[in-house]
N, C-alpha and C positions, 0 to 999 in steps of 0.2 A: 335695539339690542344692548347698546352700551348702558342704558338705564337699568336694565335687568341685571347686568354684570355688577353695576355699582350697588344695587340693592342686595345682591347676594354677598358681595364683599363686606358690606356693612353688617349683615347677619352673621357671617363667619367671624368677623372681628369681635362682635358682641357676645356670641354664644360659644365659639370654639377656640379662640386664640387666648393663650395665657403666656405671661412673662414672669419669670422668677429666676433671679440670678443666683441666689443662695438659699437653699441648695438647688442646683439645677435639676431639670427633669431628666429621668432616664427614658430613652426612646426604645421602641421595639427593636431597633437595630443594635442596641447595646450602647450606643453613644449617649453622651450627656449634652444637654443644651438648655440655655435659659428660656428657650421658646418651645411651647408645646401647642399643637393644634389637634384637638379632638373633634373631628367633623361630625360625629354622631348627633350632638345636639342640634346641628344645622340640618343634616340630611334626614333627620326624623321629625323636623319641624314642618308643619303644613306649608307655610310660605316658602321656606327654604327648599323643600322638596319640589314644589311647583316651579320655582325659579330654576333649580338644577335641571329638572326634566326639560323645560323649555330651552334653556341655553344649550345644553348638550345635544338635544334633538336638532336644533337649528344648525349646530356645528357639523353634525353627521348626516343630515337629511339627504344629501346627495351621494353618500357612500353606498355602495352595493353590499349591505350587510343584512343578515337575518336575525342577529341577536347581539346583545350587549351584556356583559357580566364580568365578574372578577371574584377574588378571594373573599369568602364569607368572613366576616360580617360587615366590614367596612364598605364593600362595594354593593351589597344587596339593596339598600334603600335607593341608591343612585340608579342602579339598573332598573329597578321597579318604577321609579319616577320617569325615566326615559321611555320605558315600554308603554306606560300609560299615556303619556303625551303623544308618542308616535302613533298609537291607535287613534287617539282623538283627532290627530291631524291627517289621518288617512294613509299613513305609511307604516304599518305595524312592524315593530322590531321587538322580538321577544327578549325576555330577561332570562339569565341563567346564573347559577352560583357555582363556585369552585369550592368544594369541601377541603378541609385541611387533610382529611384522610378518607379513603373510600368507605361507603356505608356498609356496616357489618351486621345489620339487623333488617328485618322486614324483607323488602325486595333487595337483597344483597347485590352490590355492584362492584365490579373490578376497577371502575374508574371513579374520578372525583367530581364529575360534572353532573349538575342537577338542573333540569328545566326542559322546556319543550324545544329541543335542539337535536340536530342530527349531524353525524360526521359529514364533512365536505362543505359545510356552511361557512360563510364569511362572518367573522365576529369582531367586535371591538372589546378590548379588555378595559375595564373601568377601575379606577383606584381613587380612594379619598386623598391620601397623602403619600407622596413619593419622597423617600429619604435616600436609602441606598439602592432601592429598586428591587430588593430581595423578594418581597411578597408579590410584586407585579410579575417578576420572572417566574415565580412558582405558578402563578395563574396562567401565564403564557405556556409554560411547559405542560401543565395539565390539559389545557385546551388543545394543544398540538398533539399530545398523546391520544386524545379522544378522536382526533381527526379533523379538528376545526382549523380554518385558515384565519389566523390573527392578522388583521390588516393595519391596526394601530392601537395605541393606548391613549386613553383620555383620563386625565387626573384633575381633581379639584385644585390641588396644591402641590407644587414642586418646591421642596425645601432647599433646592439648589445645593445639594450635597453630593452630587455625582450620580444619583439614581437615574436621572434622564439619560445620561451618557451610557450607563451600564445597560439600560434597556435598549437603547438605539444600537448598541454593539450586536444585538440579536436581530438586526435588520427589521426593527419594529419602530416606526415613527411614534413620537410622543407629543401630545398637545396638552398643556396644562392651562387651566383657566386662570390660575393665579400663581404667584411665586411668594416665597417667604419674605423677600425684600419689600413687597407691597404692604405687608403687615408691619414690618419693623421700621419702615421709613418714617412713620409718625411717632415713634417712641422718643 
């Protein structure tokens, strides 16, 4: 497993990590930073997606969960990768998405959850990058409002800026595959 983690870290560093001191990057949280990690080039890359699916499935395979998902769009390819691998390995875990707002067209819904999922199921919230934890907390809130039992959060990257602690204050454990310091240590 360590080999897969190292392969994924190398892909994330090559495709998703950027450093720029002047001008710094503006993050979704509103903060500025010389470091920016856009996981989408990795999570939508065939090899990156396969590694993510395998690593996260191996991490959660013994958890009693029926689904994995998070706030669209960062969590979507991660959840889909895990769902695919879980089926291939004989322990299906469905994927779901949390919309930013309820669907207001077609099959109009009062909730923000999309997928083959039902209230009362145990789920894992997935996140690409945790900074302050704001979007993860939105996903947790929407999942709980729908009636899902959130048992943990799994993130590709923890920027180590208080997000993990903010999430854990909601009695939700967090596991991050990588931390920002793993990226910046080699600069």
